[in-house]
Short mmCIF file of the C-alpha atoms (twelve columns), coordinates in Angstrom:
data_MODEL
# 
_entry.id   MODEL 
# 
loop_
_atom_site.group_PDB 
_atom_site.id 
_atom_site.type_symbol 
_atom_site.label_atom_id 
_atom_site.label_alt_id 
_atom_site.label_comp_id 
_atom_site.label_asym_id 
_atom_site.label_seq_id 
_atom_site.Cartn_x 
_atom_site.Cartn_y 
_atom_site.Cartn_z 
_atom_site.pdbx_PDB_model_num 
ATOM 1   C CA . MET A 1   59.639 65.374 165.502 1 
ATOM 2   C CA . GLU A 2   58.053 68.738 164.667 1 
ATOM 3   C CA . SER A 3   60.485 70.501 167.011 1 
ATOM 4   C CA . ARG A 4   63.288 69.300 164.754 1 
ATOM 5   C CA . ARG A 5   61.530 70.507 161.644 1 
ATOM 6   C CA . THR A 6   60.520 73.980 162.761 1 
ATOM 7   C CA . PHE A 7   58.606 76.080 160.294 1 
ATOM 8   C CA . VAL A 8   60.164 79.549 160.067 1 
ATOM 9   C CA . CYS A 9   57.357 81.303 158.274 1 
ATOM 10  C CA . GLY A 10  57.147 84.896 157.060 1 
ATOM 11  C CA . LEU A 11  60.463 85.896 158.530 1 
ATOM 12  C CA . ILE A 12  61.121 88.562 155.967 1 
ATOM 13  C CA . GLY A 13  58.045 90.502 157.125 1 
ATOM 14  C CA . THR A 14  58.724 90.075 160.854 1 
ATOM 15  C CA . PRO A 15  59.233 93.394 162.632 1 
ATOM 16  C CA . ALA A 16  62.786 93.587 163.996 1 
ATOM 17  C CA . LEU A 17  61.650 94.638 167.497 1 
ATOM 18  C CA . ALA A 18  59.483 91.549 167.746 1 
ATOM 19  C CA . LEU A 19  62.562 89.372 167.505 1 
ATOM 20  C CA . GLY A 20  63.615 90.219 171.042 1 
ATOM 21  C CA . SER A 21  66.961 91.769 170.260 1 
ATOM 22  C CA . VAL A 22  67.850 95.459 170.869 1 
ATOM 23  C CA . SER A 23  70.592 95.327 168.210 1 
ATOM 24  C CA . ALA A 24  68.189 93.696 165.743 1 
ATOM 25  C CA . ALA A 25  66.029 96.825 165.828 1 
ATOM 26  C CA . THR A 26  68.712 98.752 163.930 1 
ATOM 27  C CA . GLN A 27  69.193 96.113 161.261 1 
ATOM 28  C CA . PRO A 28  67.187 95.641 158.047 1 
ATOM 29  C CA . PRO A 29  64.539 92.902 158.473 1 
ATOM 30  C CA . GLU A 30  66.122 90.721 155.783 1 
ATOM 31  C CA . ILE A 31  69.433 90.627 157.703 1 
ATOM 32  C CA . VAL A 32  67.685 89.661 160.911 1 
ATOM 33  C CA . ALA A 33  65.707 87.027 159.051 1 
ATOM 34  C CA . ALA A 34  68.860 85.579 157.488 1 
ATOM 35  C CA . ASP A 35  70.463 85.320 160.941 1 
ATOM 36  C CA . LEU A 36  67.461 83.425 162.270 1 
ATOM 37  C CA . ILE A 37  67.375 81.131 159.272 1 
ATOM 38  C CA . GLN A 38  71.065 80.326 159.557 1 
ATOM 39  C CA . THR A 39  70.754 79.618 163.273 1 
ATOM 40  C CA . THR A 40  67.777 77.373 162.680 1 
ATOM 41  C CA . LEU A 41  69.635 75.387 160.005 1 
ATOM 42  C CA . ARG A 42  72.756 75.082 162.153 1 
ATOM 43  C CA . GLN A 43  70.692 73.630 164.993 1 
ATOM 44  C CA . ALA A 44  68.530 71.358 162.795 1 
ATOM 45  C CA . LYS A 45  68.991 67.650 162.623 1 
ATOM 46  C CA . GLY A 46  68.504 65.610 159.446 1 
ATOM 47  C CA . THR A 47  67.405 66.677 155.991 1 
ATOM 48  C CA . GLN A 48  65.975 70.160 155.656 1 
ATOM 49  C CA . LEU A 49  63.969 71.851 152.910 1 
ATOM 50  C CA . VAL A 50  64.196 75.597 152.459 1 
ATOM 51  C CA . LEU A 51  61.618 77.249 150.190 1 
ATOM 52  C CA . LEU A 52  63.759 79.930 148.609 1 
ATOM 53  C CA . GLY A 53  61.079 81.302 146.247 1 
ATOM 54  C CA . THR A 54  57.365 80.555 146.427 1 
ATOM 55  C CA . GLY A 55  55.552 82.760 143.898 1 
ATOM 56  C CA . ALA A 56  54.259 81.856 140.439 1 
ATOM 57  C CA . GLY A 57  55.079 83.738 137.287 1 
ATOM 58  C CA . PRO A 58  57.994 85.886 136.113 1 
ATOM 59  C CA . THR A 59  57.026 89.027 138.009 1 
ATOM 60  C CA . PRO A 60  59.838 90.828 139.898 1 
ATOM 61  C CA . GLY A 61  59.563 92.963 142.964 1 
ATOM 62  C CA . ARG A 62  57.117 90.882 144.996 1 
ATOM 63  C CA . SER A 63  57.380 89.639 148.556 1 
ATOM 64  C CA . ARG A 64  57.371 86.103 147.138 1 
ATOM 65  C CA . ARG A 65  60.235 85.522 144.745 1 
ATOM 66  C CA . MET A 66  60.138 83.174 141.798 1 
ATOM 67  C CA . THR A 67  60.209 79.452 142.410 1 
ATOM 68  C CA . SER A 68  63.303 77.765 143.862 1 
ATOM 69  C CA . HIS A 69  64.080 75.207 146.579 1 
ATOM 70  C CA . LEU A 70  67.111 74.124 148.570 1 
ATOM 71  C CA . MET A 71  67.493 70.718 150.121 1 
ATOM 72  C CA . LEU A 72  70.267 70.168 152.692 1 
ATOM 73  C CA . SER A 73  71.359 66.685 153.793 1 
ATOM 74  C CA . ASN A 74  74.538 65.402 155.380 1 
ATOM 75  C CA . GLY A 75  76.452 68.546 154.449 1 
ATOM 76  C CA . ALA A 76  75.333 68.454 150.790 1 
ATOM 77  C CA . ALA A 77  73.094 70.931 148.996 1 
ATOM 78  C CA . TYR A 78  70.631 70.272 146.175 1 
ATOM 79  C CA . VAL A 79  68.752 73.030 144.320 1 
ATOM 80  C CA . LEU A 80  65.425 72.479 142.558 1 
ATOM 81  C CA . ASP A 81  64.387 75.255 140.138 1 
ATOM 82  C CA . CYS A 82  66.174 78.541 139.635 1 
ATOM 83  C CA . GLY A 83  63.727 81.425 139.550 1 
ATOM 84  C CA . LEU A 84  64.983 85.013 139.851 1 
ATOM 85  C CA . GLY A 85  66.657 85.460 143.248 1 
ATOM 86  C CA . VAL A 86  67.812 81.874 143.828 1 
ATOM 87  C CA . THR A 87  71.489 82.783 144.202 1 
ATOM 88  C CA . ASP A 88  70.924 85.488 146.847 1 
ATOM 89  C CA . GLN A 89  68.418 83.314 148.668 1 
ATOM 90  C CA . TYR A 90  70.825 80.368 148.669 1 
ATOM 91  C CA . ALA A 91  73.553 82.579 150.145 1 
ATOM 92  C CA . ARG A 92  71.189 83.985 152.800 1 
ATOM 93  C CA . THR A 93  70.750 80.486 154.257 1 
ATOM 94  C CA . GLY A 94  74.450 80.437 155.078 1 
ATOM 95  C CA . THR A 95  75.020 77.375 152.948 1 
ATOM 96  C CA . LEU A 96  78.459 77.322 151.291 1 
ATOM 97  C CA . PHE A 97  78.465 77.056 147.523 1 
ATOM 98  C CA . SER A 98  81.144 74.398 147.953 1 
ATOM 99  C CA . ALA A 99  78.339 72.186 149.325 1 
ATOM 100 C CA . LEU A 100 76.354 72.297 146.087 1 
ATOM 101 C CA . ARG A 101 76.023 68.898 144.472 1 
ATOM 102 C CA . SER A 102 73.238 69.066 141.918 1 
ATOM 103 C CA . VAL A 103 70.781 71.455 140.271 1 
ATOM 104 C CA . PHE A 104 67.372 70.250 138.970 1 
ATOM 105 C CA . LEU A 105 64.849 72.017 136.753 1 
ATOM 106 C CA . THR A 106 61.175 71.041 136.488 1 
ATOM 107 C CA . HIS A 107 60.536 72.785 133.176 1 
ATOM 108 C CA . GLN A 108 61.648 75.533 130.848 1 
ATOM 109 C CA . HIS A 109 59.701 78.579 132.028 1 
ATOM 110 C CA . PRO A 110 61.540 81.747 133.152 1 
ATOM 111 C CA . ASP A 111 60.169 81.713 136.681 1 
ATOM 112 C CA . HIS A 112 61.893 78.345 137.036 1 
ATOM 113 C CA . ASN A 113 65.043 78.652 134.954 1 
ATOM 114 C CA . ILE A 114 65.949 82.335 134.542 1 
ATOM 115 C CA . GLU A 115 68.770 82.220 137.122 1 
ATOM 116 C CA . TYR A 116 70.115 78.768 136.286 1 
ATOM 117 C CA . GLY A 117 73.146 80.168 134.458 1 
ATOM 118 C CA . PRO A 118 73.851 82.941 136.954 1 
ATOM 119 C CA . LEU A 119 73.710 80.439 139.828 1 
ATOM 120 C CA . LEU A 120 76.430 78.446 138.160 1 
ATOM 121 C CA . VAL A 121 78.687 81.429 137.413 1 
ATOM 122 C CA . ILE A 122 78.306 83.162 140.801 1 
ATOM 123 C CA . GLY A 123 78.530 79.802 142.575 1 
ATOM 124 C CA . TRP A 124 81.780 79.077 140.743 1 
ATOM 125 C CA . THR A 125 83.266 82.359 142.049 1 
ATOM 126 C CA . GLN A 126 82.309 81.144 145.530 1 
ATOM 127 C CA . ARG A 127 84.185 77.838 145.175 1 
ATOM 128 C CA . MET A 128 81.337 75.755 143.801 1 
ATOM 129 C CA . PRO A 129 82.860 72.428 142.793 1 
ATOM 130 C CA . ASN A 130 83.266 71.861 139.033 1 
ATOM 131 C CA . ASN A 131 81.669 68.431 139.364 1 
ATOM 132 C CA . VAL A 132 78.217 69.912 140.030 1 
ATOM 133 C CA . ARG A 133 75.629 68.165 137.894 1 
ATOM 134 C CA . ALA A 134 72.468 69.526 136.331 1 
ATOM 135 C CA . TYR A 135 69.270 67.630 135.530 1 
ATOM 136 C CA . GLY A 136 66.206 68.787 133.649 1 
ATOM 137 C CA . PRO A 137 64.228 68.771 130.412 1 
ATOM 138 C CA . PRO A 138 65.759 69.446 127.029 1 
ATOM 139 C CA . PRO A 139 67.360 71.594 125.762 1 
ATOM 140 C CA . LEU A 140 69.267 71.855 129.056 1 
ATOM 141 C CA . LYS A 141 72.579 70.783 127.506 1 
ATOM 142 C CA . GLN A 142 72.409 73.452 124.822 1 
ATOM 143 C CA . MET A 143 71.248 76.089 127.308 1 
ATOM 144 C CA . THR A 144 74.186 75.348 129.577 1 
ATOM 145 C CA . ALA A 145 76.697 75.413 126.757 1 
ATOM 146 C CA . ASP A 146 75.206 78.613 125.305 1 
ATOM 147 C CA . PHE A 147 75.241 80.438 128.629 1 
ATOM 148 C CA . LEU A 148 78.809 79.532 129.502 1 
ATOM 149 C CA . ASN A 149 79.888 80.469 126.004 1 
ATOM 150 C CA . ALA A 150 78.154 83.836 126.313 1 
ATOM 151 C CA . TYR A 151 80.079 84.522 129.523 1 
ATOM 152 C CA . ARG A 152 83.388 83.032 128.336 1 
ATOM 153 C CA . THR A 153 85.232 86.369 128.322 1 
ATOM 154 C CA . THR A 154 84.096 87.121 131.886 1 
ATOM 155 C CA . LEU A 155 84.944 83.643 133.037 1 
ATOM 156 C CA . ASP A 156 88.406 83.827 131.536 1 
ATOM 157 C CA . PHE A 157 89.069 87.124 133.310 1 
ATOM 158 C CA . TRP A 158 87.881 85.731 136.602 1 
ATOM 159 C CA . THR A 159 89.849 82.556 136.209 1 
ATOM 160 C CA . GLN A 160 93.000 84.663 136.190 1 
ATOM 161 C CA . GLU A 161 91.901 87.058 138.930 1 
ATOM 162 C CA . PHE A 162 90.615 84.382 141.363 1 
ATOM 163 C CA . HIS A 163 93.362 81.839 140.631 1 
ATOM 164 C CA . THR A 164 90.770 79.123 140.297 1 
ATOM 165 C CA . PRO A 165 90.173 76.306 137.820 1 
ATOM 166 C CA . ALA A 166 88.210 77.487 134.765 1 
ATOM 167 C CA . LEU A 167 84.498 76.871 134.548 1 
ATOM 168 C CA . THR A 168 84.323 75.433 131.043 1 
ATOM 169 C CA . THR A 169 81.329 73.113 131.373 1 
ATOM 170 C CA . ILE A 170 79.349 71.087 133.868 1 
ATOM 171 C CA . GLU A 171 77.856 67.618 133.562 1 
ATOM 172 C CA . VAL A 172 74.318 67.877 132.277 1 
ATOM 173 C CA . HIS A 173 71.696 65.103 132.138 1 
ATOM 174 C CA . GLU A 174 68.539 65.762 130.177 1 
ATOM 175 C CA . VAL A 175 65.342 64.175 131.574 1 
ATOM 176 C CA . SER A 176 62.460 63.655 129.171 1 
ATOM 177 C CA . ALA A 177 60.776 60.515 130.578 1 
ATOM 178 C CA . ALA A 178 59.545 59.176 133.897 1 
ATOM 179 C CA . GLY A 179 61.880 57.028 135.950 1 
ATOM 180 C CA . PRO A 180 65.124 57.182 137.969 1 
ATOM 181 C CA . VAL A 181 67.142 60.353 137.616 1 
ATOM 182 C CA . MET A 182 70.200 60.016 139.856 1 
ATOM 183 C CA . GLN A 183 71.403 58.522 143.126 1 
ATOM 184 C CA . ASP A 184 74.339 59.365 145.423 1 
ATOM 185 C CA . GLU A 185 75.217 58.587 149.015 1 
ATOM 186 C CA . ASN A 186 72.547 60.935 150.290 1 
ATOM 187 C CA . VAL A 187 69.509 60.732 148.008 1 
ATOM 188 C CA . LYS A 188 67.726 58.833 145.311 1 
ATOM 189 C CA . VAL A 189 65.851 61.018 142.816 1 
ATOM 190 C CA . SER A 190 63.056 60.013 140.408 1 
ATOM 191 C CA . ALA A 191 60.869 61.972 138.039 1 
ATOM 192 C CA . ILE A 192 57.451 61.844 136.450 1 
ATOM 193 C CA . ILE A 193 55.985 63.684 133.466 1 
ATOM 194 C CA . VAL A 194 53.299 66.181 134.445 1 
ATOM 195 C CA . GLU A 195 50.783 68.203 132.444 1 
ATOM 196 C CA . HIS A 196 51.600 71.887 131.988 1 
ATOM 197 C CA . PRO A 197 50.557 72.856 128.524 1 
ATOM 198 C CA . PRO A 198 52.016 73.988 126.230 1 
ATOM 199 C CA . VAL A 199 55.341 73.044 127.930 1 
ATOM 200 C CA . LYS A 200 56.647 69.587 127.119 1 
ATOM 201 C CA . PRO A 201 58.155 67.864 128.884 1 
ATOM 202 C CA . ALA A 202 57.386 69.229 132.334 1 
ATOM 203 C CA . LEU A 203 58.555 67.236 135.337 1 
ATOM 204 C CA . GLY A 204 57.656 66.433 138.907 1 
ATOM 205 C CA . TYR A 205 60.359 65.032 141.203 1 
ATOM 206 C CA . ARG A 206 60.664 62.839 144.248 1 
ATOM 207 C CA . PHE A 207 63.766 62.981 146.501 1 
ATOM 208 C CA . ASP A 208 64.175 60.031 148.809 1 
ATOM 209 C CA . PHE A 209 66.762 60.880 151.448 1 
ATOM 210 C CA . LYS A 210 67.702 58.434 154.170 1 
ATOM 211 C CA . ASP A 211 65.537 60.149 156.750 1 
ATOM 212 C CA . ARG A 212 62.856 61.970 154.688 1 
ATOM 213 C CA . SER A 213 61.060 61.841 151.400 1 
ATOM 214 C CA . LEU A 214 60.208 65.111 149.567 1 
ATOM 215 C CA . ALA A 215 57.948 65.243 146.497 1 
ATOM 216 C CA . PHE A 216 57.509 68.218 144.156 1 
ATOM 217 C CA . SER A 217 54.655 68.548 141.691 1 
ATOM 218 C CA . GLY A 218 56.280 71.090 139.485 1 
ATOM 219 C CA . ASP A 219 53.782 73.125 137.434 1 
ATOM 220 C CA . THR A 220 50.862 70.901 136.567 1 
ATOM 221 C CA . THR A 221 47.159 70.280 136.395 1 
ATOM 222 C CA . PRO A 222 45.927 67.938 139.193 1 
ATOM 223 C CA . LEU A 223 47.155 64.432 138.309 1 
ATOM 224 C CA . GLU A 224 46.754 60.972 139.785 1 
ATOM 225 C CA . SER A 225 50.358 60.334 138.752 1 
ATOM 226 C CA . VAL A 226 51.473 63.066 141.156 1 
ATOM 227 C CA . ALA A 227 49.570 61.367 144.005 1 
ATOM 228 C CA . ALA A 228 51.220 58.070 143.028 1 
ATOM 229 C CA . MET A 229 54.690 59.657 142.947 1 
ATOM 230 C CA . ALA A 230 54.132 61.296 146.366 1 
ATOM 231 C CA . LYS A 231 52.579 58.218 148.025 1 
ATOM 232 C CA . GLY A 232 53.558 58.164 151.676 1 
ATOM 233 C CA . ALA A 233 56.033 61.039 151.322 1 
ATOM 234 C CA . ASP A 234 56.893 63.145 154.364 1 
ATOM 235 C CA . VAL A 235 56.331 66.350 152.366 1 
ATOM 236 C CA . LEU A 236 54.541 67.162 149.140 1 
ATOM 237 C CA . VAL A 237 55.283 70.600 147.718 1 
ATOM 238 C CA . HIS A 238 52.520 71.291 145.209 1 
ATOM 239 C CA . GLU A 239 51.782 74.330 143.078 1 
ATOM 240 C CA . ALA A 240 48.462 75.978 143.996 1 
ATOM 241 C CA . MET A 241 46.018 78.434 142.447 1 
ATOM 242 C CA . TYR A 242 43.380 80.329 144.440 1 
ATOM 243 C CA . THR A 243 40.740 80.395 141.772 1 
ATOM 244 C CA . PRO A 244 38.385 83.066 143.251 1 
ATOM 245 C CA . ALA A 245 41.160 85.656 142.977 1 
ATOM 246 C CA . VAL A 246 42.338 84.904 139.395 1 
ATOM 247 C CA . GLN A 247 39.867 87.139 137.579 1 
ATOM 248 C CA . GLN A 248 40.508 90.161 139.772 1 
ATOM 249 C CA . TYR A 249 44.265 89.615 139.480 1 
ATOM 250 C CA . PHE A 250 44.150 89.852 135.716 1 
ATOM 251 C CA . ARG A 251 41.857 92.924 135.909 1 
ATOM 252 C CA . ASP A 252 44.306 94.663 138.207 1 
ATOM 253 C CA . LEU A 253 47.263 93.653 136.068 1 
ATOM 254 C CA . LEU A 254 45.868 94.526 132.662 1 
ATOM 255 C CA . GLY A 255 43.183 97.089 133.340 1 
ATOM 256 C CA . PRO A 256 40.099 97.123 131.111 1 
ATOM 257 C CA . VAL A 257 40.341 94.258 128.638 1 
ATOM 258 C CA . PRO A 258 37.844 92.660 126.281 1 
ATOM 259 C CA . PRO A 259 35.852 89.929 128.079 1 
ATOM 260 C CA . ALA A 260 36.971 87.330 125.567 1 
ATOM 261 C CA . LEU A 261 40.591 88.025 126.346 1 
ATOM 262 C CA . LEU A 262 40.007 87.830 130.091 1 
ATOM 263 C CA . ASP A 263 38.072 84.593 129.725 1 
ATOM 264 C CA . GLY A 264 40.868 83.173 127.637 1 
ATOM 265 C CA . LEU A 265 43.572 84.034 130.202 1 
ATOM 266 C CA . ILE A 266 41.540 82.447 132.993 1 
ATOM 267 C CA . ALA A 267 40.877 79.309 130.881 1 
ATOM 268 C CA . ASP A 268 44.576 79.028 130.086 1 
ATOM 269 C CA . MET A 269 45.496 79.168 133.791 1 
ATOM 270 C CA . LYS A 270 42.941 76.512 134.704 1 
ATOM 271 C CA . ALA A 271 44.224 74.288 131.858 1 
ATOM 272 C CA . ALA A 272 47.830 74.440 133.126 1 
ATOM 273 C CA . HIS A 273 47.650 74.678 136.929 1 
ATOM 274 C CA . SER A 274 45.974 73.179 139.993 1 
ATOM 275 C CA . ALA A 275 43.319 74.793 142.156 1 
ATOM 276 C CA . ALA A 276 44.107 74.582 145.866 1 
ATOM 277 C CA . GLU A 277 41.092 72.317 146.430 1 
ATOM 278 C CA . ASP A 278 42.392 69.805 143.909 1 
ATOM 279 C CA . VAL A 279 45.830 69.960 145.518 1 
ATOM 280 C CA . GLY A 280 44.225 68.955 148.802 1 
ATOM 281 C CA . ARG A 281 42.585 66.031 147.107 1 
ATOM 282 C CA . ILE A 282 45.877 64.869 145.574 1 
ATOM 283 C CA . ALA A 283 47.668 65.160 148.941 1 
ATOM 284 C CA . GLN A 284 44.944 63.196 150.738 1 
ATOM 285 C CA . GLU A 285 45.127 60.415 148.135 1 
ATOM 286 C CA . ALA A 286 48.906 60.347 148.517 1 
ATOM 287 C CA . GLN A 287 48.611 60.177 152.337 1 
ATOM 288 C CA . VAL A 288 51.513 62.559 152.785 1 
ATOM 289 C CA . LYS A 289 52.338 63.909 156.210 1 
ATOM 290 C CA . THR A 290 52.718 67.531 155.234 1 
ATOM 291 C CA . LEU A 291 51.336 69.445 152.243 1 
ATOM 292 C CA . VAL A 292 53.132 72.628 151.239 1 
ATOM 293 C CA . LEU A 293 51.139 75.005 149.035 1 
ATOM 294 C CA . SER A 294 53.688 76.852 146.933 1 
ATOM 295 C CA . HIS A 295 54.257 78.413 143.507 1 
ATOM 296 C CA . LEU A 296 51.180 80.384 144.568 1 
ATOM 297 C CA . PHE A 297 49.030 82.077 141.941 1 
ATOM 298 C CA . PRO A 298 48.084 84.810 142.288 1 
ATOM 299 C CA . ALA A 299 51.237 85.547 144.367 1 
ATOM 300 C CA . VAL A 300 49.679 88.535 146.085 1 
ATOM 301 C CA . ASP A 301 49.803 89.318 149.810 1 
ATOM 302 C CA . SER A 302 46.137 90.258 149.845 1 
ATOM 303 C CA . ILE A 303 45.071 86.613 149.927 1 
ATOM 304 C CA . PRO A 304 45.304 85.510 153.591 1 
ATOM 305 C CA . ASP A 305 47.088 82.293 154.349 1 
ATOM 306 C CA . GLU A 306 43.903 80.956 155.902 1 
ATOM 307 C CA . LEU A 307 42.030 81.103 152.585 1 
ATOM 308 C CA . TRP A 308 44.725 79.034 150.878 1 
ATOM 309 C CA . ARG A 309 44.664 76.594 153.785 1 
ATOM 310 C CA . GLU A 310 40.888 76.325 153.931 1 
ATOM 311 C CA . ALA A 311 40.725 75.487 150.219 1 
ATOM 312 C CA . ALA A 312 43.155 72.598 150.469 1 
ATOM 313 C CA . ALA A 313 41.704 71.422 153.825 1 
ATOM 314 C CA . LYS A 314 38.382 70.614 152.121 1 
ATOM 315 C CA . TYR A 315 40.054 67.354 151.203 1 
ATOM 316 C CA . PHE A 316 43.421 67.052 152.974 1 
ATOM 317 C CA . LYS A 317 43.307 66.421 156.733 1 
ATOM 318 C CA . GLY A 318 47.038 66.509 157.434 1 
ATOM 319 C CA . ASN A 319 49.438 69.373 158.150 1 
ATOM 320 C CA . ILE A 320 49.176 72.242 155.617 1 
ATOM 321 C CA . VAL A 321 51.844 74.914 155.157 1 
ATOM 322 C CA . VAL A 322 51.222 77.996 153.062 1 
ATOM 323 C CA . ALA A 323 54.662 78.708 151.720 1 
ATOM 324 C CA . ARG A 324 56.512 81.936 152.155 1 
ATOM 325 C CA . ASP A 325 60.061 82.640 151.031 1 
ATOM 326 C CA . MET A 326 62.689 81.168 153.356 1 
ATOM 327 C CA . THR A 327 60.221 78.847 155.067 1 
ATOM 328 C CA . ILE A 328 62.108 75.841 156.476 1 
ATOM 329 C CA . VAL A 329 60.264 72.540 156.396 1 
# 
């Protein structure tokens, strides 16, 4: 089973020569990585999850991009969250935009929604079907209408130049309560309300495909309701915070700050997110097969994967993946 669901971890940082190809040595690492990812996905069987972006917070220029996920099943593509970089990352997987069925948002924070509109517009230029649907918390309908209206002149020009049907709107479904979200021939999707103050509502999702079940915590404090949602899932993707590094992260980011301000920032993070140890406890309670630690905070490369893993493994005894961009699960 695991041979079918190979984890391609840290490909972006893999030295080209280590990939065993003379020609690869002359190519940028990201191009080599994309080739490997596309080959892996072509050879894969069943539903695949690609972690397009795995870092927390709206900080550009990091090795981990902002949060986004791609699920591929039976020739159809589903995107969950649209942090900065989602469109390029989607394309790097080799997935056609014509395969895109639905886009889902967990909550209205920029590291999850900043590229929602651009994904739609650029996707449309790449033959994304006009019957793509979007699901997420309010005010998603107004956001969608406002974005398309802001780009109306551009869209009108491109409609003429590309000889394609106009992108005037897409079907949007706002989700503000727990329960079923949608179902098609490939997947049944449900949502829960999670705790991510001050954002309300914030959502977690479960995707039940015919061959696999994938659960996503969204941004949240540790909740029993997440464990209940993820019960028996093949994969739980849960946000994670490495608490010992939080104070130093803020010191490095902000420089000398009053102790009260620093204490307040740390308290706010603890009140809205989940420590990796608590994530392990939730995963163990849910009895999932694989726990993916993602939306990592702090999203810095100086924290070794083993430290993230050890924190969650205090409670969870199953398979633990420390997410990196373009990991395939």
